[in-house]
mmCIF file as gemmi writes it, N, C-alpha and C atoms, coordinates in Angstrom:
data_model
loop_
_atom_site.group_PDB
_atom_site.id
_atom_site.type_symbol
_atom_site.label_atom_id
_atom_site.label_alt_id
_atom_site.label_comp_id
_atom_site.label_asym_id
_atom_site.label_entity_id
_atom_site.label_seq_id
_atom_site.pdbx_PDB_ins_code
_atom_site.Cartn_x
_atom_site.Cartn_y
_atom_site.Cartn_z
_atom_site.occupancy
_atom_site.B_iso_or_equiv
_atom_site.pdbx_formal_charge
_atom_site.auth_seq_id
_atom_site.auth_asym_id
_atom_site.pdbx_PDB_model_num
ATOM 1 N N . MET Axp A 1 ? -86.085 180.006 -64.534 1 0 ? 1 A 1
ATOM 2 C CA . MET Axp A 1 ? -85.572 181.054 -66.068 1 0 ? 1 A 1
ATOM 3 C C . MET Axp A 1 ? -84.513 181.353 -65.536 1 0 ? 1 A 1
ATOM 4 N N . ARG Axp A 2 ? -83.065 181.616 -66.48 1 0 ? 2 A 1
ATOM 5 C CA . ARG Axp A 2 ? -82.435 182.671 -65.58 1 0 ? 2 A 1
ATOM 6 C C . ARG Axp A 2 ? -82.417 184.043 -65.969 1 0 ? 2 A 1
ATOM 7 N N . THR Axp A 3 ? -81.73 185.147 -65.368 1 0 ? 3 A 1
ATOM 8 C CA . THR Axp A 3 ? -81.738 186.037 -65.418 1 0 ? 3 A 1
ATOM 9 C C . THR Axp A 3 ? -80.951 186.506 -66.784 1 0 ? 3 A 1
ATOM 10 N N . ALA Axp A 4 ? -80.608 187.313 -66.842 1 0 ? 4 A 1
ATOM 11 C CA . ALA Axp A 4 ? -80.498 188.727 -67.951 1 0 ? 4 A 1
ATOM 12 C C . ALA Axp A 4 ? -78.521 188.127 -67.508 1 0 ? 4 A 1
ATOM 13 N N . GLN Axp A 5 ? -78.971 188.672 -66.05 1 0 ? 5 A 1
ATOM 14 C CA . GLN Axp A 5 ? -77.598 189.411 -65.312 1 0 ? 5 A 1
ATOM 15 C C . GLN Axp A 5 ? -76.908 187.298 -65.235 1 0 ? 5 A 1
ATOM 16 N N . GLU Axp A 6 ? -77.95 186.318 -64.663 1 0 ? 6 A 1
ATOM 17 C CA . GLU Axp A 6 ? -76.673 185.646 -64.782 1 0 ? 6 A 1
ATOM 18 C C . GLU Axp A 6 ? -76.087 184.827 -65.813 1 0 ? 6 A 1
ATOM 19 N N . THR Axp A 7 ? -77.138 185.235 -67.271 1 0 ? 7 A 1
ATOM 20 C CA . THR Axp A 7 ? -76.822 184.55 -68.265 1 0 ? 7 A 1
ATOM 21 C C . THR Axp A 7 ? -75.033 185.611 -68.539 1 0 ? 7 A 1
ATOM 22 N N . ALA Axp A 8 ? -74.841 186.446 -68.375 1 0 ? 8 A 1
ATOM 23 C CA . ALA Axp A 8 ? -73.656 187.469 -68.355 1 0 ? 8 A 1
ATOM 24 C C . ALA Axp A 8 ? -72.484 186.955 -67.964 1 0 ? 8 A 1
ATOM 25 N N . LEU Axp A 9 ? -72.998 187.006 -66.399 1 0 ? 9 A 1
ATOM 26 C CA . LEU Axp A 9 ? -71.587 186.403 -65.384 1 0 ? 9 A 1
ATOM 27 C C . LEU Axp A 9 ? -71.375 185.192 -65.657 1 0 ? 9 A 1
ATOM 28 N N . ALA Axp A 10 ? -72.639 184.376 -66.222 1 0 ? 10 A 1
ATOM 29 C CA . ALA Axp A 10 ? -71.64 183.176 -67.068 1 0 ? 10 A 1
ATOM 30 C C . ALA Axp A 10 ? -70.82 183.365 -67.915 1 0 ? 10 A 1
ATOM 31 N N . LYS Axp A 11 ? -71.436 184.109 -69.025 1 0 ? 11 A 1
ATOM 32 C CA . LYS Axp A 11 ? -70.474 183.987 -70.05 1 0 ? 11 A 1
ATOM 33 C C . LYS Axp A 11 ? -68.853 184.665 -69.877 1 0 ? 11 A 1
ATOM 34 N N . HIS Axp A 12 ? -69.092 185.723 -68.431 1 0 ? 12 A 1
ATOM 35 C CA . HIS Axp A 12 ? -67.722 186.232 -68.272 1 0 ? 12 A 1
ATOM 36 C C . HIS Axp A 12 ? -66.826 185.829 -67.82 1 0 ? 12 A 1
ATOM 37 N N . ILE Axp A 13 ? -67.174 184.536 -66.443 1 0 ? 13 A 1
ATOM 38 C CA . ILE Axp A 13 ? -66.555 183.53 -65.617 1 0 ? 13 A 1
ATOM 39 C C . ILE Axp A 13 ? -65.873 182.04 -67.109 1 0 ? 13 A 1
ATOM 40 N N . THR Axp A 14 ? -66.903 182.041 -68.158 1 0 ? 14 A 1
ATOM 41 C CA . THR Axp A 14 ? -66.816 180.856 -69.313 1 0 ? 14 A 1
ATOM 42 C C . THR Axp A 14 ? -65.301 181.627 -69.819 1 0 ? 14 A 1
ATOM 43 N N . GLU Axp A 15 ? -65.759 183.11 -70.408 1 0 ? 15 A 1
ATOM 44 C CA . GLU Axp A 15 ? -64.419 183.919 -71.456 1 0 ? 15 A 1
ATOM 45 C C . GLU Axp A 15 ? -62.684 183.811 -69.826 1 0 ? 15 A 1
ATOM 46 N N . TRP Axp A 16 ? -63.358 184.267 -68.812 1 0 ? 16 A 1
ATOM 47 C CA . TRP Axp A 16 ? -61.883 184.462 -67.751 1 0 ? 16 A 1
ATOM 48 C C . TRP Axp A 16 ? -61.398 182.921 -67.088 1 0 ? 16 A 1
ATOM 49 N N . VAL Axp A 17 ? -62.229 181.867 -67.608 1 0 ? 17 A 1
ATOM 50 C CA . VAL Axp A 17 ? -61.778 180.405 -66.962 1 0 ? 17 A 1
ATOM 51 C C . VAL Axp A 17 ? -61.2 179.991 -68.422 1 0 ? 17 A 1
ATOM 52 N N . LYS Axp A 18 ? -61.447 180.283 -69.325 1 0 ? 18 A 1
ATOM 53 C CA . LYS Axp A 18 ? -60.079 179.776 -70.627 1 0 ? 18 A 1
ATOM 54 C C . LYS Axp A 18 ? -59.031 181.06 -71.053 1 0 ? 18 A 1
ATOM 55 N N . ARG Axp A 19 ? -58.948 182.281 -70.755 1 0 ? 19 A 1
ATOM 56 C CA . ARG Axp A 19 ? -58.195 183.027 -70.779 1 0 ? 19 A 1
ATOM 57 C C . ARG Axp A 19 ? -56.794 182.298 -69.817 1 0 ? 19 A 1
ATOM 58 N N . GLY Axp A 20 ? -57.602 182.486 -68.487 1 0 ? 20 A 1
ATOM 59 C CA . GLY Axp A 20 ? -56.221 182.33 -67.421 1 0 ? 20 A 1
ATOM 60 C C . GLY Axp A 20 ? -55.191 180.583 -67.937 1 0 ? 20 A 1
ATOM 61 N N . ARG Axp A 21 ? -56.288 180.116 -68.419 1 0 ? 21 A 1
ATOM 62 C CA . ARG Axp A 21 ? -55.793 179.035 -69.057 1 0 ? 21 A 1
ATOM 63 C C . ARG Axp A 21 ? -54.755 178.772 -70.273 1 0 ? 21 A 1
ATOM 64 N N . SER Axp A 22 ? -55.331 179.774 -71.229 1 0 ? 22 A 1
ATOM 65 C CA . SER Axp A 22 ? -54.607 179.756 -72.368 1 0 ? 22 A 1
ATOM 66 C C . SER Axp A 22 ? -53.152 181.019 -71.849 1 0 ? 22 A 1
ATOM 67 N N . THR Axp A 23 ? -53.562 181.719 -71.041 1 0 ? 23 A 1
ATOM 68 C CA . THR Axp A 23 ? -52.092 182.525 -70.911 1 0 ? 23 A 1
ATOM 69 C C . THR Axp A 23 ? -50.994 181.643 -69.479 1 0 ? 23 A 1
ATOM 70 N N . ASN Axp A 24 ? -51.984 180.098 -68.957 1 0 ? 24 A 1
ATOM 71 C CA . ASN Axp A 24 ? -50.615 179.628 -68.484 1 0 ? 24 A 1
ATOM 72 C C . ASN Axp A 24 ? -50.297 178.45 -69.619 1 0 ? 24 A 1
ATOM 73 N N . GLY Axp A 25 ? -50.733 178.83 -71.214 1 0 ? 25 A 1
ATOM 74 C CA . GLY Axp A 25 ? -49.507 177.819 -72.31 1 0 ? 25 A 1
ATOM 75 C C . GLY Axp A 25 ? -50.117 176.455 -71.795 1 0 ? 25 A 1
ATOM 76 N N . VAL Axp A 26 ? -51.221 176.197 -71.248 1 0 ? 26 A 1
ATOM 77 C CA . VAL Axp A 26 ? -52.573 175.301 -71.018 1 0 ? 26 A 1
ATOM 78 C C . VAL Axp A 26 ? -53.325 175.007 -72.296 1 0 ? 26 A 1
ATOM 79 N N . ASP Axp A 27 ? -53.661 174.305 -73.245 1 0 ? 27 A 1
ATOM 80 C CA . ASP Axp A 27 ? -54.544 173.78 -73.687 1 0 ? 27 A 1
ATOM 81 C C . ASP Axp A 27 ? -55.706 173.922 -73.242 1 0 ? 27 A 1
ATOM 82 N N . VAL Axp A 28 ? -57.071 174.92 -73.818 1 0 ? 28 A 1
ATOM 83 C CA . VAL Axp A 28 ? -58.116 174.329 -73.059 1 0 ? 28 A 1
ATOM 84 C C . VAL Axp A 28 ? -58.997 173.134 -73.82 1 0 ? 28 A 1
ATOM 85 N N . PRO Axp A 29 ? -59.391 171.837 -72.991 1 0 ? 29 A 1
ATOM 86 C CA . PRO Axp A 29 ? -60.019 171.808 -73.397 1 0 ? 29 A 1
ATOM 87 C C . PRO Axp A 29 ? -61.515 171.911 -73.544 1 0 ? 29 A 1
ATOM 88 N N . ASP Axp A 30 ? -62.896 171.4 -74.261 1 0 ? 30 A 1
ATOM 89 C CA . ASP Axp A 30 ? -63.583 171.639 -74.961 1 0 ? 30 A 1
ATOM 90 C C . ASP Axp A 30 ? -64.304 172.15 -73.077 1 0 ? 30 A 1
ATOM 91 N N . PHE Axp A 31 ? -65.305 172.422 -72.963 1 0 ? 31 A 1
ATOM 92 C CA . PHE Axp A 31 ? -65.8 173.218 -71.983 1 0 ? 31 A 1
ATOM 93 C C . PHE Axp A 31 ? -67.654 173.681 -71.806 1 0 ? 31 A 1
ATOM 94 N N . SER Axp A 32 ? -69.032 173.273 -71.077 1 0 ? 32 A 1
ATOM 95 C CA . SER Axp A 32 ? -69.497 174.509 -70.973 1 0 ? 32 A 1
ATOM 96 C C . SER Axp A 32 ? -69.746 174.452 -69.37 1 0 ? 32 A 1
ATOM 97 N N . GLU Axp A 33 ? -70.788 175.359 -69.293 1 0 ? 33 A 1
ATOM 98 C CA . GLU Axp A 33 ? -71.154 175.792 -68.311 1 0 ? 33 A 1
ATOM 99 C C . GLU Axp A 33 ? -71.547 174.798 -67.466 1 0 ? 33 A 1
ATOM 100 N N . ASP Axp A 34 ? -72.07 173.397 -67.998 1 0 ? 34 A 1
ATOM 101 C CA . ASP Axp A 34 ? -72.25 172.729 -66.544 1 0 ? 34 A 1
ATOM 102 C C . ASP Axp A 34 ? -71.17 171.469 -66.599 1 0 ? 34 A 1
ATOM 103 N N . THR Axp A 35 ? -69.872 172.028 -67.183 1 0 ? 35 A 1
ATOM 104 C CA . THR Axp A 35 ? -69.086 170.407 -66.814 1 0 ? 35 A 1
ATOM 105 C C . THR Axp A 35 ? -68.293 171.434 -65.638 1 0 ? 35 A 1
ATOM 106 N N . ASP Axp A 36 ? -68.1 169.809 -64.675 1 0 ? 36 A 1
ATOM 107 C CA . ASP Axp A 36 ? -67.03 170.021 -63.209 1 0 ? 36 A 1
ATOM 108 C C . ASP Axp A 36 ? -65.915 170.286 -63.531 1 0 ? 36 A 1
ATOM 109 N N . LEU Axp A 37 ? -65.782 172.068 -63.267 1 0 ? 37 A 1
ATOM 110 C CA . LEU Axp A 37 ? -64.503 171.942 -63.47 1 0 ? 37 A 1
ATOM 111 C C . LEU Axp A 37 ? -62.979 171.391 -63.478 1 0 ? 37 A 1
ATOM 112 N N . ILE Axp A 38 ? -63.465 170.749 -62.123 1 0 ? 38 A 1
ATOM 113 C CA . ILE Axp A 38 ? -62.033 170.562 -61.056 1 0 ? 38 A 1
ATOM 114 C C . ILE Axp A 38 ? -62.319 168.707 -61.5 1 0 ? 38 A 1
ATOM 115 N N . ALA Axp A 39 ? -62.955 168.766 -61.958 1 0 ? 39 A 1
ATOM 116 C CA . ALA Axp A 39 ? -63.116 166.96 -62.302 1 0 ? 39 A 1
ATOM 117 C C . ALA Axp A 39 ? -62.965 166.87 -63.37 1 0 ? 39 A 1
ATOM 118 N N . ALA Axp A 40 ? -63.086 167.866 -63.999 1 0 ? 40 A 1
ATOM 119 C CA . ALA Axp A 40 ? -62.482 167.688 -65.524 1 0 ? 40 A 1
ATOM 120 C C . ALA Axp A 40 ? -61.037 167.966 -66.3 1 0 ? 40 A 1
ATOM 121 N N . GLY Axp A 41 ? -60.53 168.708 -64.673 1 0 ? 41 A 1
ATOM 122 C CA . GLY Axp A 41 ? -59.104 168.742 -64.717 1 0 ? 41 A 1
ATOM 123 C C . GLY Axp A 41 ? -58.659 171.073 -65.349 1 0 ? 41 A 1
ATOM 124 N N . ILE Axp A 42 ? -59.697 171.065 -65.547 1 0 ? 42 A 1
ATOM 125 C CA . ILE Axp A 42 ? -59.804 172.447 -65.959 1 0 ? 42 A 1
ATOM 126 C C . ILE Axp A 42 ? -58.86 173.535 -65.319 1 0 ? 42 A 1
ATOM 127 N N . LEU Axp A 43 ? -60.118 173.38 -63.947 1 0 ? 43 A 1
ATOM 128 C CA . LEU Axp A 43 ? -59.316 174.265 -62.963 1 0 ? 43 A 1
ATOM 129 C C . LEU Axp A 43 ? -58.813 172.824 -61.737 1 0 ? 43 A 1
ATOM 130 N N . ASP Axp A 44 ? -57.752 173.817 -60.956 1 0 ? 44 A 1
ATOM 131 C CA . ASP Axp A 44 ? -57.188 173.202 -59.994 1 0 ? 44 A 1
ATOM 132 C C . ASP Axp A 44 ? -58.317 173.802 -58.629 1 0 ? 44 A 1
ATOM 133 N N . SER Axp A 45 ? -57.291 173.478 -56.912 1 0 ? 45 A 1
ATOM 134 C CA . SER Axp A 45 ? -57.521 174.246 -56.425 1 0 ? 45 A 1
ATOM 135 C C . SER Axp A 45 ? -58.008 175.361 -56.326 1 0 ? 45 A 1
ATOM 136 N N . ARG Axp A 46 ? -56.635 175.667 -56.504 1 0 ? 46 A 1
ATOM 137 C CA . ARG Axp A 46 ? -56.023 177.406 -56.563 1 0 ? 46 A 1
ATOM 138 C C . ARG Axp A 46 ? -56.787 178.044 -57.717 1 0 ? 46 A 1
ATOM 139 N N . GLY Axp A 47 ? -57.332 177.555 -59.282 1 0 ? 47 A 1
ATOM 140 C CA . GLY Axp A 47 ? -57.845 177.945 -59.939 1 0 ? 47 A 1
ATOM 141 C C . GLY Axp A 47 ? -59.128 178.021 -59.162 1 0 ? 47 A 1
ATOM 142 N N . PHE Axp A 48 ? -59.93 177.368 -58.806 1 0 ? 48 A 1
ATOM 143 C CA . PHE Axp A 48 ? -61.263 177.053 -58.058 1 0 ? 48 A 1
ATOM 144 C C . PHE Axp A 48 ? -61.175 178.761 -56.929 1 0 ? 48 A 1
ATOM 145 N N . ILE Axp A 49 ? -60.415 178.774 -56.645 1 0 ? 49 A 1
ATOM 146 C CA . ILE Axp A 49 ? -61.044 179.495 -55.282 1 0 ? 49 A 1
ATOM 147 C C . ILE Axp A 49 ? -60.328 181.131 -56.737 1 0 ? 49 A 1
ATOM 148 N N . GLU Axp A 50 ? -59.512 181.049 -57.236 1 0 ? 50 A 1
ATOM 149 C CA . GLU Axp A 50 ? -59.635 182.462 -58.194 1 0 ? 50 A 1
ATOM 150 C C . GLU Axp A 50 ? -60.828 182.791 -59.2 1 0 ? 50 A 1
ATOM 151 N N . MET Axp A 51 ? -61.636 181.704 -58.966 1 0 ? 51 A 1
ATOM 152 C CA . MET Axp A 51 ? -62.813 181.858 -60.265 1 0 ? 51 A 1
ATOM 153 C C . MET Axp A 51 ? -63.824 182.044 -58.975 1 0 ? 51 A 1
ATOM 154 N N . MET Axp A 52 ? -63.787 181.939 -57.676 1 0 ? 52 A 1
ATOM 155 C CA . MET Axp A 52 ? -64.501 181.919 -57.595 1 0 ? 52 A 1
ATOM 156 C C . MET Axp A 52 ? -65.004 183.928 -56.602 1 0 ? 52 A 1
ATOM 157 N N . LEU Axp A 53 ? -64.192 184.424 -56.442 1 0 ? 53 A 1
ATOM 158 C CA . LEU Axp A 53 ? -63.351 185.421 -56.049 1 0 ? 53 A 1
ATOM 159 C C . LEU Axp A 53 ? -63.454 186.551 -57.147 1 0 ? 53 A 1
ATOM 160 N N . GLU Axp A 54 ? -63.434 185.665 -58.283 1 0 ? 54 A 1
ATOM 161 C CA . GLU Axp A 54 ? -63.577 186.409 -59.742 1 0 ? 54 A 1
ATOM 162 C C . GLU Axp A 54 ? -65.521 186.501 -59.39 1 0 ? 54 A 1
ATOM 163 N N . VAL Axp A 55 ? -66.215 185.434 -59.299 1 0 ? 55 A 1
ATOM 164 C CA . VAL Axp A 55 ? -67.245 185.931 -59.672 1 0 ? 55 A 1
ATOM 165 C C . VAL Axp A 55 ? -67.509 186.888 -58.4 1 0 ? 55 A 1
ATOM 166 N N . GLU Axp A 56 ? -67.162 186.774 -56.961 1 0 ? 56 A 1
ATOM 167 C CA . GLU Axp A 56 ? -67.686 188.063 -55.898 1 0 ? 56 A 1
ATOM 168 C C . GLU Axp A 56 ? -67.443 189.363 -56.575 1 0 ? 56 A 1
ATOM 169 N N . GLN Axp A 57 ? -66.454 189.223 -56.748 1 0 ? 57 A 1
ATOM 170 C CA . GLN Axp A 57 ? -65.486 190.883 -57.24 1 0 ? 57 A 1
ATOM 171 C C . GLN Axp A 57 ? -67.284 191.259 -58.567 1 0 ? 57 A 1
ATOM 172 N N . GLN Axp A 58 ? -66.972 190.125 -59.144 1 0 ? 58 A 1
ATOM 173 C CA . GLN Axp A 58 ? -68.086 190.398 -60.393 1 0 ? 58 A 1
ATOM 174 C C . GLN Axp A 58 ? -69.477 191.257 -59.784 1 0 ? 58 A 1
ATOM 175 N N . THR Axp A 59 ? -69.777 190.194 -58.994 1 0 ? 59 A 1
ATOM 176 C CA . THR Axp A 59 ? -71.22 190.706 -58.325 1 0 ? 59 A 1
ATOM 177 C C . THR Axp A 59 ? -71.394 191.618 -57.19 1 0 ? 59 A 1
ATOM 178 N N . GLY Axp A 60 ? -70.173 191.649 -56.374 1 0 ? 60 A 1
ATOM 179 C CA . GLY Axp A 60 ? -70.095 192.445 -55.279 1 0 ? 60 A 1
ATOM 180 C C . GLY Axp A 60 ? -70.981 191.416 -54.096 1 0 ? 60 A 1
ATOM 181 N N . ASN Axp A 61 ? -71.453 190.292 -54.692 1 0 ? 61 A 1
ATOM 182 C CA . ASN Axp A 61 ? -72.019 189.466 -53.162 1 0 ? 61 A 1
ATOM 183 C C . ASN Axp A 61 ? -70.8 188.228 -52.229 1 0 ? 61 A 1
ATOM 184 N N . ARG Axp A 62 ? -70.708 188.366 -51.667 1 0 ? 62 A 1
ATOM 185 C CA . ARG Axp A 62 ? -70.227 186.791 -51.216 1 0 ? 62 A 1
ATOM 186 C C . ARG Axp A 62 ? -70.541 185.226 -51.363 1 0 ? 62 A 1
ATOM 187 N N . ILE Axp A 63 ? -69.594 184.923 -51.666 1 0 ? 63 A 1
ATOM 188 C CA . ILE Axp A 63 ? -70.332 183.073 -51.414 1 0 ? 63 A 1
ATOM 189 C C . ILE Axp A 63 ? -69.61 182.274 -50.89 1 0 ? 63 A 1
ATOM 190 N N . ASP Axp A 64 ? -71.339 181.644 -49.639 1 0 ? 64 A 1
ATOM 191 C CA . ASP Axp A 64 ? -70.893 181.155 -48.957 1 0 ? 64 A 1
ATOM 192 C C . ASP Axp A 64 ? -70.854 179.728 -49 1 0 ? 64 A 1
ATOM 193 N N . LEU Axp A 65 ? -69.935 178.68 -48.931 1 0 ? 65 A 1
ATOM 194 C CA . LEU Axp A 65 ? -69.627 177.469 -49.499 1 0 ? 65 A 1
ATOM 195 C C . LEU Axp A 65 ? -71.055 176.495 -48.39 1 0 ? 65 A 1
ATOM 196 N N . ASN Axp A 66 ? -71.127 177.034 -47.548 1 0 ? 66 A 1
ATOM 197 C CA . ASN Axp A 66 ? -72.155 176.148 -46.624 1 0 ? 66 A 1
ATOM 198 C C . ASN Axp A 66 ? -73.627 176.257 -47.162 1 0 ? 66 A 1
ATOM 199 N N . ASP Axp A 67 ? -73.676 177.175 -47.943 1 0 ? 67 A 1
ATOM 200 C CA . ASP Axp A 67 ? -74.798 177.152 -48.476 1 0 ? 67 A 1
ATOM 201 C C . ASP Axp A 67 ? -75.471 176.544 -50.094 1 0 ? 67 A 1
ATOM 202 N N . ILE Axp A 68 ? -74.015 175.867 -50.242 1 0 ? 68 A 1
ATOM 203 C CA . ILE Axp A 68 ? -74.193 175.849 -51.457 1 0 ? 68 A 1
ATOM 204 C C . ILE Axp A 68 ? -73.711 173.923 -51.989 1 0 ? 68 A 1
ATOM 205 N N . ASP Axp A 69 ? -74.864 172.827 -52.714 1 0 ? 69 A 1
ATOM 206 C CA . ASP Axp A 69 ? -74.924 171.97 -52.983 1 0 ? 69 A 1
ATOM 207 C C . ASP Axp A 69 ? -73.377 171.759 -53.673 1 0 ? 69 A 1
ATOM 208 N N . PRO Axp A 70 ? -72.731 170.581 -53.061 1 0 ? 70 A 1
ATOM 209 C CA . PRO Axp A 70 ? -71.43 170.185 -53.483 1 0 ? 70 A 1
ATOM 210 C C . PRO Axp A 70 ? -71.378 170.168 -55.338 1 0 ? 70 A 1
ATOM 211 N N . SER Axp A 71 ? -72.435 169.51 -56.127 1 0 ? 71 A 1
ATOM 212 C CA . SER Axp A 71 ? -72.4 169.344 -57.098 1 0 ? 71 A 1
ATOM 213 C C . SER Axp A 71 ? -72.475 170.822 -57.824 1 0 ? 71 A 1
ATOM 214 N N . GLU Axp A 72 ? -73.027 172.012 -56.848 1 0 ? 72 A 1
ATOM 215 C CA . GLU Axp A 72 ? -73.18 173.191 -58.187 1 0 ? 72 A 1
ATOM 216 C C . GLU Axp A 72 ? -71.986 174.063 -57.529 1 0 ? 72 A 1
ATOM 217 N N . PHE Axp A 73 ? -71.079 173.91 -56.971 1 0 ? 73 A 1
ATOM 218 C CA . PHE Axp A 73 ? -69.975 174.999 -56.97 1 0 ? 73 A 1
ATOM 219 C C . PHE Axp A 73 ? -69.058 174.995 -57.74 1 0 ? 73 A 1
ATOM 220 N N . THR Axp A 74 ? -69.114 173.611 -58.797 1 0 ? 74 A 1
ATOM 221 C CA . THR Axp A 74 ? -67.711 173.431 -58.948 1 0 ? 74 A 1
ATOM 222 C C . THR Axp A 74 ? -67.861 174.094 -60.956 1 0 ? 74 A 1
ATOM 223 N N . THR Axp A 75 ? -69.046 174.025 -61.347 1 0 ? 75 A 1
ATOM 224 C CA . THR Axp A 75 ? -69.125 174.197 -62.548 1 0 ? 75 A 1
ATOM 225 C C . THR Axp A 75 ? -70.304 175.741 -62.888 1 0 ? 75 A 1
ATOM 226 N N . ILE Axp A 76 ? -69.759 176.325 -63.574 1 0 ? 76 A 1
ATOM 227 C CA . ILE Axp A 76 ? -70.062 177.888 -64.01 1 0 ? 76 A 1
ATOM 228 C C . ILE Axp A 76 ? -71.534 177.873 -63.443 1 0 ? 76 A 1
ATOM 229 N N . LYS Axp A 77 ? -72.13 177.242 -64.202 1 0 ? 77 A 1
ATOM 230 C CA . LYS Axp A 77 ? -73.696 177.921 -64.431 1 0 ? 77 A 1
ATOM 231 C C . LYS Axp A 77 ? -74.257 177.626 -62.4 1 0 ? 77 A 1
ATOM 232 N N . GLY Axp A 78 ? -73.649 176.596 -62.174 1 0 ? 78 A 1
ATOM 233 C CA . GLY Axp A 78 ? -74.391 176.79 -60.882 1 0 ? 78 A 1
ATOM 234 C C . GLY Axp A 78 ? -73.514 177.77 -59.922 1 0 ? 78 A 1
ATOM 235 N N . LEU Axp A 79 ? -72.364 178.072 -60.065 1 0 ? 79 A 1
ATOM 236 C CA . LEU Axp A 79 ? -71.582 179.085 -58.94 1 0 ? 79 A 1
ATOM 237 C C . LEU Axp A 79 ? -72.238 180.131 -59.628 1 0 ? 79 A 1
ATOM 238 N N . CYS Axp A 80 ? -72.468 180.848 -60.714 1 0 ? 80 A 1
ATOM 239 C CA . CYS Axp A 80 ? -73.544 181.893 -61.288 1 0 ? 80 A 1
ATOM 240 C C . CYS Axp A 80 ? -74.59 182.361 -60.499 1 0 ? 80 A 1
ATOM 241 N N . ARG Axp A 81 ? -75.392 180.68 -60.387 1 0 ? 81 A 1
ATOM 242 C CA . ARG Axp A 81 ? -76.627 180.73 -59.895 1 0 ? 81 A 1
ATOM 243 C C . ARG Axp A 81 ? -76.479 181.553 -58.404 1 0 ? 81 A 1
ATOM 244 N N . CYS Axp A 82 ? -75.639 180.409 -58.027 1 0 ? 82 A 1
ATOM 245 C CA . CYS Axp A 82 ? -75.572 180.925 -56.321 1 0 ? 82 A 1
ATOM 246 C C . CYS Axp A 82 ? -75.205 182.221 -56.17 1 0 ? 82 A 1
ATOM 247 N N . ALA Axp A 83 ? -74.146 182.52 -56.357 1 0 ? 83 A 1
ATOM 248 C CA . ALA Axp A 83 ? -73.769 184.018 -56.552 1 0 ? 83 A 1
ATOM 249 C C . ALA Axp A 83 ? -74.497 185.732 -57.239 1 0 ? 83 A 1
ATOM 250 N N . MET Axp A 84 ? -75.866 185.158 -57.654 1 0 ? 84 A 1
ATOM 251 C CA . MET Axp A 84 ? -76.591 185.996 -57.513 1 0 ? 84 A 1
ATOM 252 C C . MET Axp A 84 ? -77.715 185.601 -57.204 1 0 ? 84 A 1
ATOM 253 N N . SER Axp A 85 ? -77.916 184.175 -56.487 1 0 ? 85 A 1
ATOM 254 C CA . SER Axp A 85 ? -79.506 184.482 -55.397 1 0 ? 85 A 1
ATOM 255 C C . SER Axp A 85 ? -78.743 184.983 -53.914 1 0 ? 85 A 1
ATOM 256 N N . GLN Axp A 86 ? -79.361 186.113 -53.692 1 0 ? 86 A 1
ATOM 257 C CA . GLN Axp A 86 ? -79.092 186.583 -52.466 1 0 ? 86 A 1
ATOM 258 C C . GLN Axp A 86 ? -80.275 186.51 -51.104 1 0 ? 86 A 1
ATOM 259 N N . ALA Axp A 87 ? -81.559 185.8 -51.644 1 0 ? 87 A 1
ATOM 260 C CA . ALA Axp A 87 ? -82.304 185.685 -51.32 1 0 ? 87 A 1
ATOM 261 C C . ALA Axp A 87 ? -82.39 184.434 -50.412 1 0 ? 87 A 1
ATOM 262 N N . SER Axp A 88 ? -82.207 183.529 -51.195 1 0 ? 88 A 1
ATOM 263 C CA . SER Axp A 88 ? -82.372 181.823 -51.034 1 0 ? 88 A 1
ATOM 264 C C . SER Axp A 88 ? -80.681 181.364 -51.246 1 0 ? 88 A 1
ATOM 265 N N . PRO Axp A 89 ? -81.011 180.253 -49.487 1 0 ? 89 A 1
ATOM 266 C CA . PRO Axp A 89 ? -79.763 179.555 -50.057 1 0 ? 89 A 1
ATOM 267 C C . PRO Axp A 89 ? -79.74 178.545 -51.592 1 0 ? 89 A 1
ATOM 268 N N . CYS Axp A 90 ? -78.737 177.945 -51.772 1 0 ? 90 A 1
ATOM 269 C CA . CYS Axp A 90 ? -78.449 177.137 -53.221 1 0 ? 90 A 1
ATOM 270 C C . CYS Axp A 90 ? -78.808 175.977 -53.099 1 0 ? 90 A 1
């Protein structure tokens, strides 16, 4: 079950992605927290790194990609879950 903090973080990151894309003059395709943002072409590698930095800034937690299942870290839901989970690897 998701915590209120994880839900709020996912909402913030979703809005952050939408704002960043629209600021660049690019139409934002529909996506959800489960969408693979890189495979869907919503974020490129630079955008992904910027998203990770935003998650780290919002949570105060450093994200170690070595501890994350690759299928998790390209979705907002997976990345937020991992960022909020300090006690166990993702």
